[in-house]
C-alpha positions as semicolon CSV with decimal commas, in nm:
position;residue;x (nm);y (nm);z (nm)
1;M;-1,057;-1,094;0,974
2;L;-1,022;-0,866;0,682
3;S;-1,317;-0,738;0,495
4;S;-1,349;-0,858;0,113
5;R;-1,152;-0,593;-0,033
6;L;-0,842;-0,607;0,192
7;E;-0,873;-1,008;0,100
8;K;-0,835;-0,938;-0,249
9;I;-0,576;-0,703;-0,186
10;S;-0,380;-0,957;0,003
11;S;-0,462;-1,194;-0,304
12;L;-0,292;-0,986;-0,521
13;V;0,052;-0,945;-0,305
14;D;0,340;-1,148;-0,473
15;N;0,460;-1,461;-0,284
16;S;0,837;-1,299;-0,375
17;S;0,773;-1,006;-0,157
18;E;1,007;-0,958;0,117
19;Y;0,864;-0,588;0,241
20;L;0,517;-0,470;0,203
21;W;0,435;-0,131;0,281
22;D;0,080;0,001;0,392
23;L;0,046;0,325;0,341
24;C;-0,255;0,544;0,471
25;C;-0,290;0,256;0,683
26;D;-0,557;0,352;0,925
27;H;-0,639;0,060;1,139
28;G;-0,330;-0,142;1,013
29;K;-0,514;-0,490;0,988
30;F;-0,407;-0,556;0,661
31;G;-0,051;-0,497;0,722
32;E;-0,058;-0,696;1,054
33;N;-0,139;-1,030;0,840
34;Y;0,170;-1,034;0,733
35;I;0,388;-0,969;1,016
36;G;0,598;-1,263;1,074
37;K;0,561;-1,435;0,704
38;I;0,787;-1,138;0,531
39;K;1,121;-0,943;0,632
40;S;0,918;-0,646;0,753
41;V;0,604;-0,455;0,742
42;Y;0,589;-0,064;0,696
43;F;0,284;0,110;0,847
44;V;0,239;0,474;0,721
45;D;-0,035;0,716;0,870
46;V;0,004;1,088;0,888
47;V;-0,270;1,089;1,175
48;S;-0,057;1,053;1,484
49;D;-0,327;0,889;1,715
50;I;-0,381;0,680;1,421
51;V;0,012;0,578;1,434
52;D;0,023;0,513;1,829
53;S;-0,320;0,318;1,862
54;L;-0,143;0,113;1,586
55;K;0,177;0,070;1,815
56;S;0,009;-0,016;2,107
57;R;-0,209;-0,271;1,939
58;L;0,082;-0,456;1,765
59;S;0,339;-0,464;2,121
60;R;0,040;-0,611;2,297
61;K;0,026;-0,901;2,056
62;N;0,389;-0,951;2,126
63;F;0,508;-0,881;1,766
64;L;0,884;-0,889;1,772
65;P;0,995;-0,521;1,687
66;Q;1,230;-0,592;1,390
67;D;0,927;-0,733;1,181
68;Y;0,744;-0,407;1,180
69;E;0,798;-0,011;1,161
70;C;0,504;0,248;1,230
71;I;0,540;0,605;1,101
72;T;0,397;0,894;1,116
73;C;0,459;1,107;0,822
74;D;0,310;1,198;0,537
75;A;0,308;0,894;0,273
76;S;0,454;1,073;-0,018
77;K;0,752;1,144;0,180
78;V;0,833;0,809;0,291
79;Q;1,150;0,636;0,156
80;I;1,088;0,334;0,030
81;K;1,382;0,101;-0,022
82;N;1,307;0,052;-0,409
83;L;1,365;-0,301;-0,421
84;E;1,164;-0,557;-0,666
85;Q;1,071;-0,757;-0,337
86;E;0,875;-0,501;-0,239
87;T;0,516;-0,440;-0,267
88;I;0,327;-0,096;-0,185
89;V;-0,041;-0,076;-0,099
90;I;-0,216;0,235;-0,142
91;A;-0,579;0,169;-0,047
92;G;-0,855;0,383;0,072
93;V;-0,753;0,670;-0,028
94;G;-0,843;0,912;-0,290
95;G;-0,714;0,893;-0,648
96;H;-0,529;1,252;-0,604
97;T;-0,384;1,136;-0,289
98;C;-0,252;0,817;-0,435
99;I;-0,149;0,978;-0,745
100;K;0,052;1,272;-0,540
101;I;0,225;0,945;-0,368
102;I;0,312;0,794;-0,659
103;S;0,462;1,119;-0,808
104;S;0,648;1,228;-0,515
105;M;0,835;0,836;-0,542
106;L;0,890;0,911;-0,915
107;K;1,068;1,269;-0,866
108;R;1,271;1,084;-0,578
109;N;1,353;0,798;-0,863
110;L;1,215;0,731;-1,195
111;D;1,315;0,378;-1,174
112;L;1,037;0,223;-0,925
113;K;1,092;-0,115;-0,888
114;P;0,798;-0,219;-0,658
115;E;0,463;-0,394;-0,732
116;F;0,153;-0,117;-0,660
117;I;-0,136;-0,254;-0,549
118;I;-0,387;0,040;-0,529
119;S;-0,730;0,076;-0,478
120;P;-0,861;0,473;-0,474
121;Q;-1,220;0,567;-0,370
122;K;-1,261;0,773;-0,628
123;N;-1,118;0,966;-0,957
124;L;-0,990;0,614;-1,095
125;D;-0,987;0,783;-1,419
126;K;-0,742;1,014;-1,353
127;V;-0,544;0,734;-1,158
128;L;-0,496;0,538;-1,476
129;D;-0,400;0,794;-1,717
130;F;-0,141;0,898;-1,445
131;L;-0,020;0,559;-1,416
132;Y;0,008;0,512;-1,825
133;K;0,171;0,843;-1,867
134;N;0,414;0,742;-1,637
135;G;0,502;0,408;-1,778
136;F;0,325;0,176;-1,564
137;S;0,177;-0,131;-1,700
138;I;-0,190;-0,262;-1,537
139;I;-0,102;-0,622;-1,410
140;S;-0,472;-0,686;-1,293
141;H;-0,795;-0,468;-1,262
142;D;-1,019;-0,636;-1,051
143;I;-1,358;-0,514;-0,935
144;I;-1,500;-0,615;-0,641
145;M;-1,836;-0,538;-0,423
146;D;-1,768;-0,505;-0,061
147;R;-2,063;-0,430;0,204
148;N;-2,238;-0,304;-0,128
149;V;-1,948;-0,025;-0,229
150;K;-1,782;-0,101;-0,565
151;Y;-1,384;-0,111;-0,509
152;D;-1,137;-0,094;-0,831
153;I;-0,830;-0,276;-0,724
154;L;-0,503;-0,212;-0,939
155;K;-0,208;-0,425;-0,945
156;T;0,056;-0,247;-1,133
157;R;0,466;-0,196;-1,189
158;K;0,661;0,067;-1,400
159;E;0,825;-0,068;-1,708
160;S;1,177;-0,033;-1,703
């Protein structure tokens, strides 16, 4: 069962998405909901114990290995496919980390095609400023309460 915050993020994933990147995935429960429903889910976290635990849990659930991939690396170094049918979720980390990840992707490819769903734990103003300065449009900005904590959730896409 997903938290209210993860349920809201899930509601923002476009039905045409074929690939989902769960960056800084932590427990991976968000991305797990999409295994078998889309072409592939990519779980990325820099902490190897988290990724190893996630791999073990997913293998016990008998998911097909071609439906997902667990990657241990800094999310700012991940090589996305850069397709329009791709959604990148960055949630549960600070705004500076969100900016670092997206900035790194921009340096590799100025024409980012995926949609991003971002829920920074702090420094929302810096994230919004970064997005605007780098040609992203805000598709939606939701604010929800989950366990007495306020969360901002942004859905955004880089303008061509």
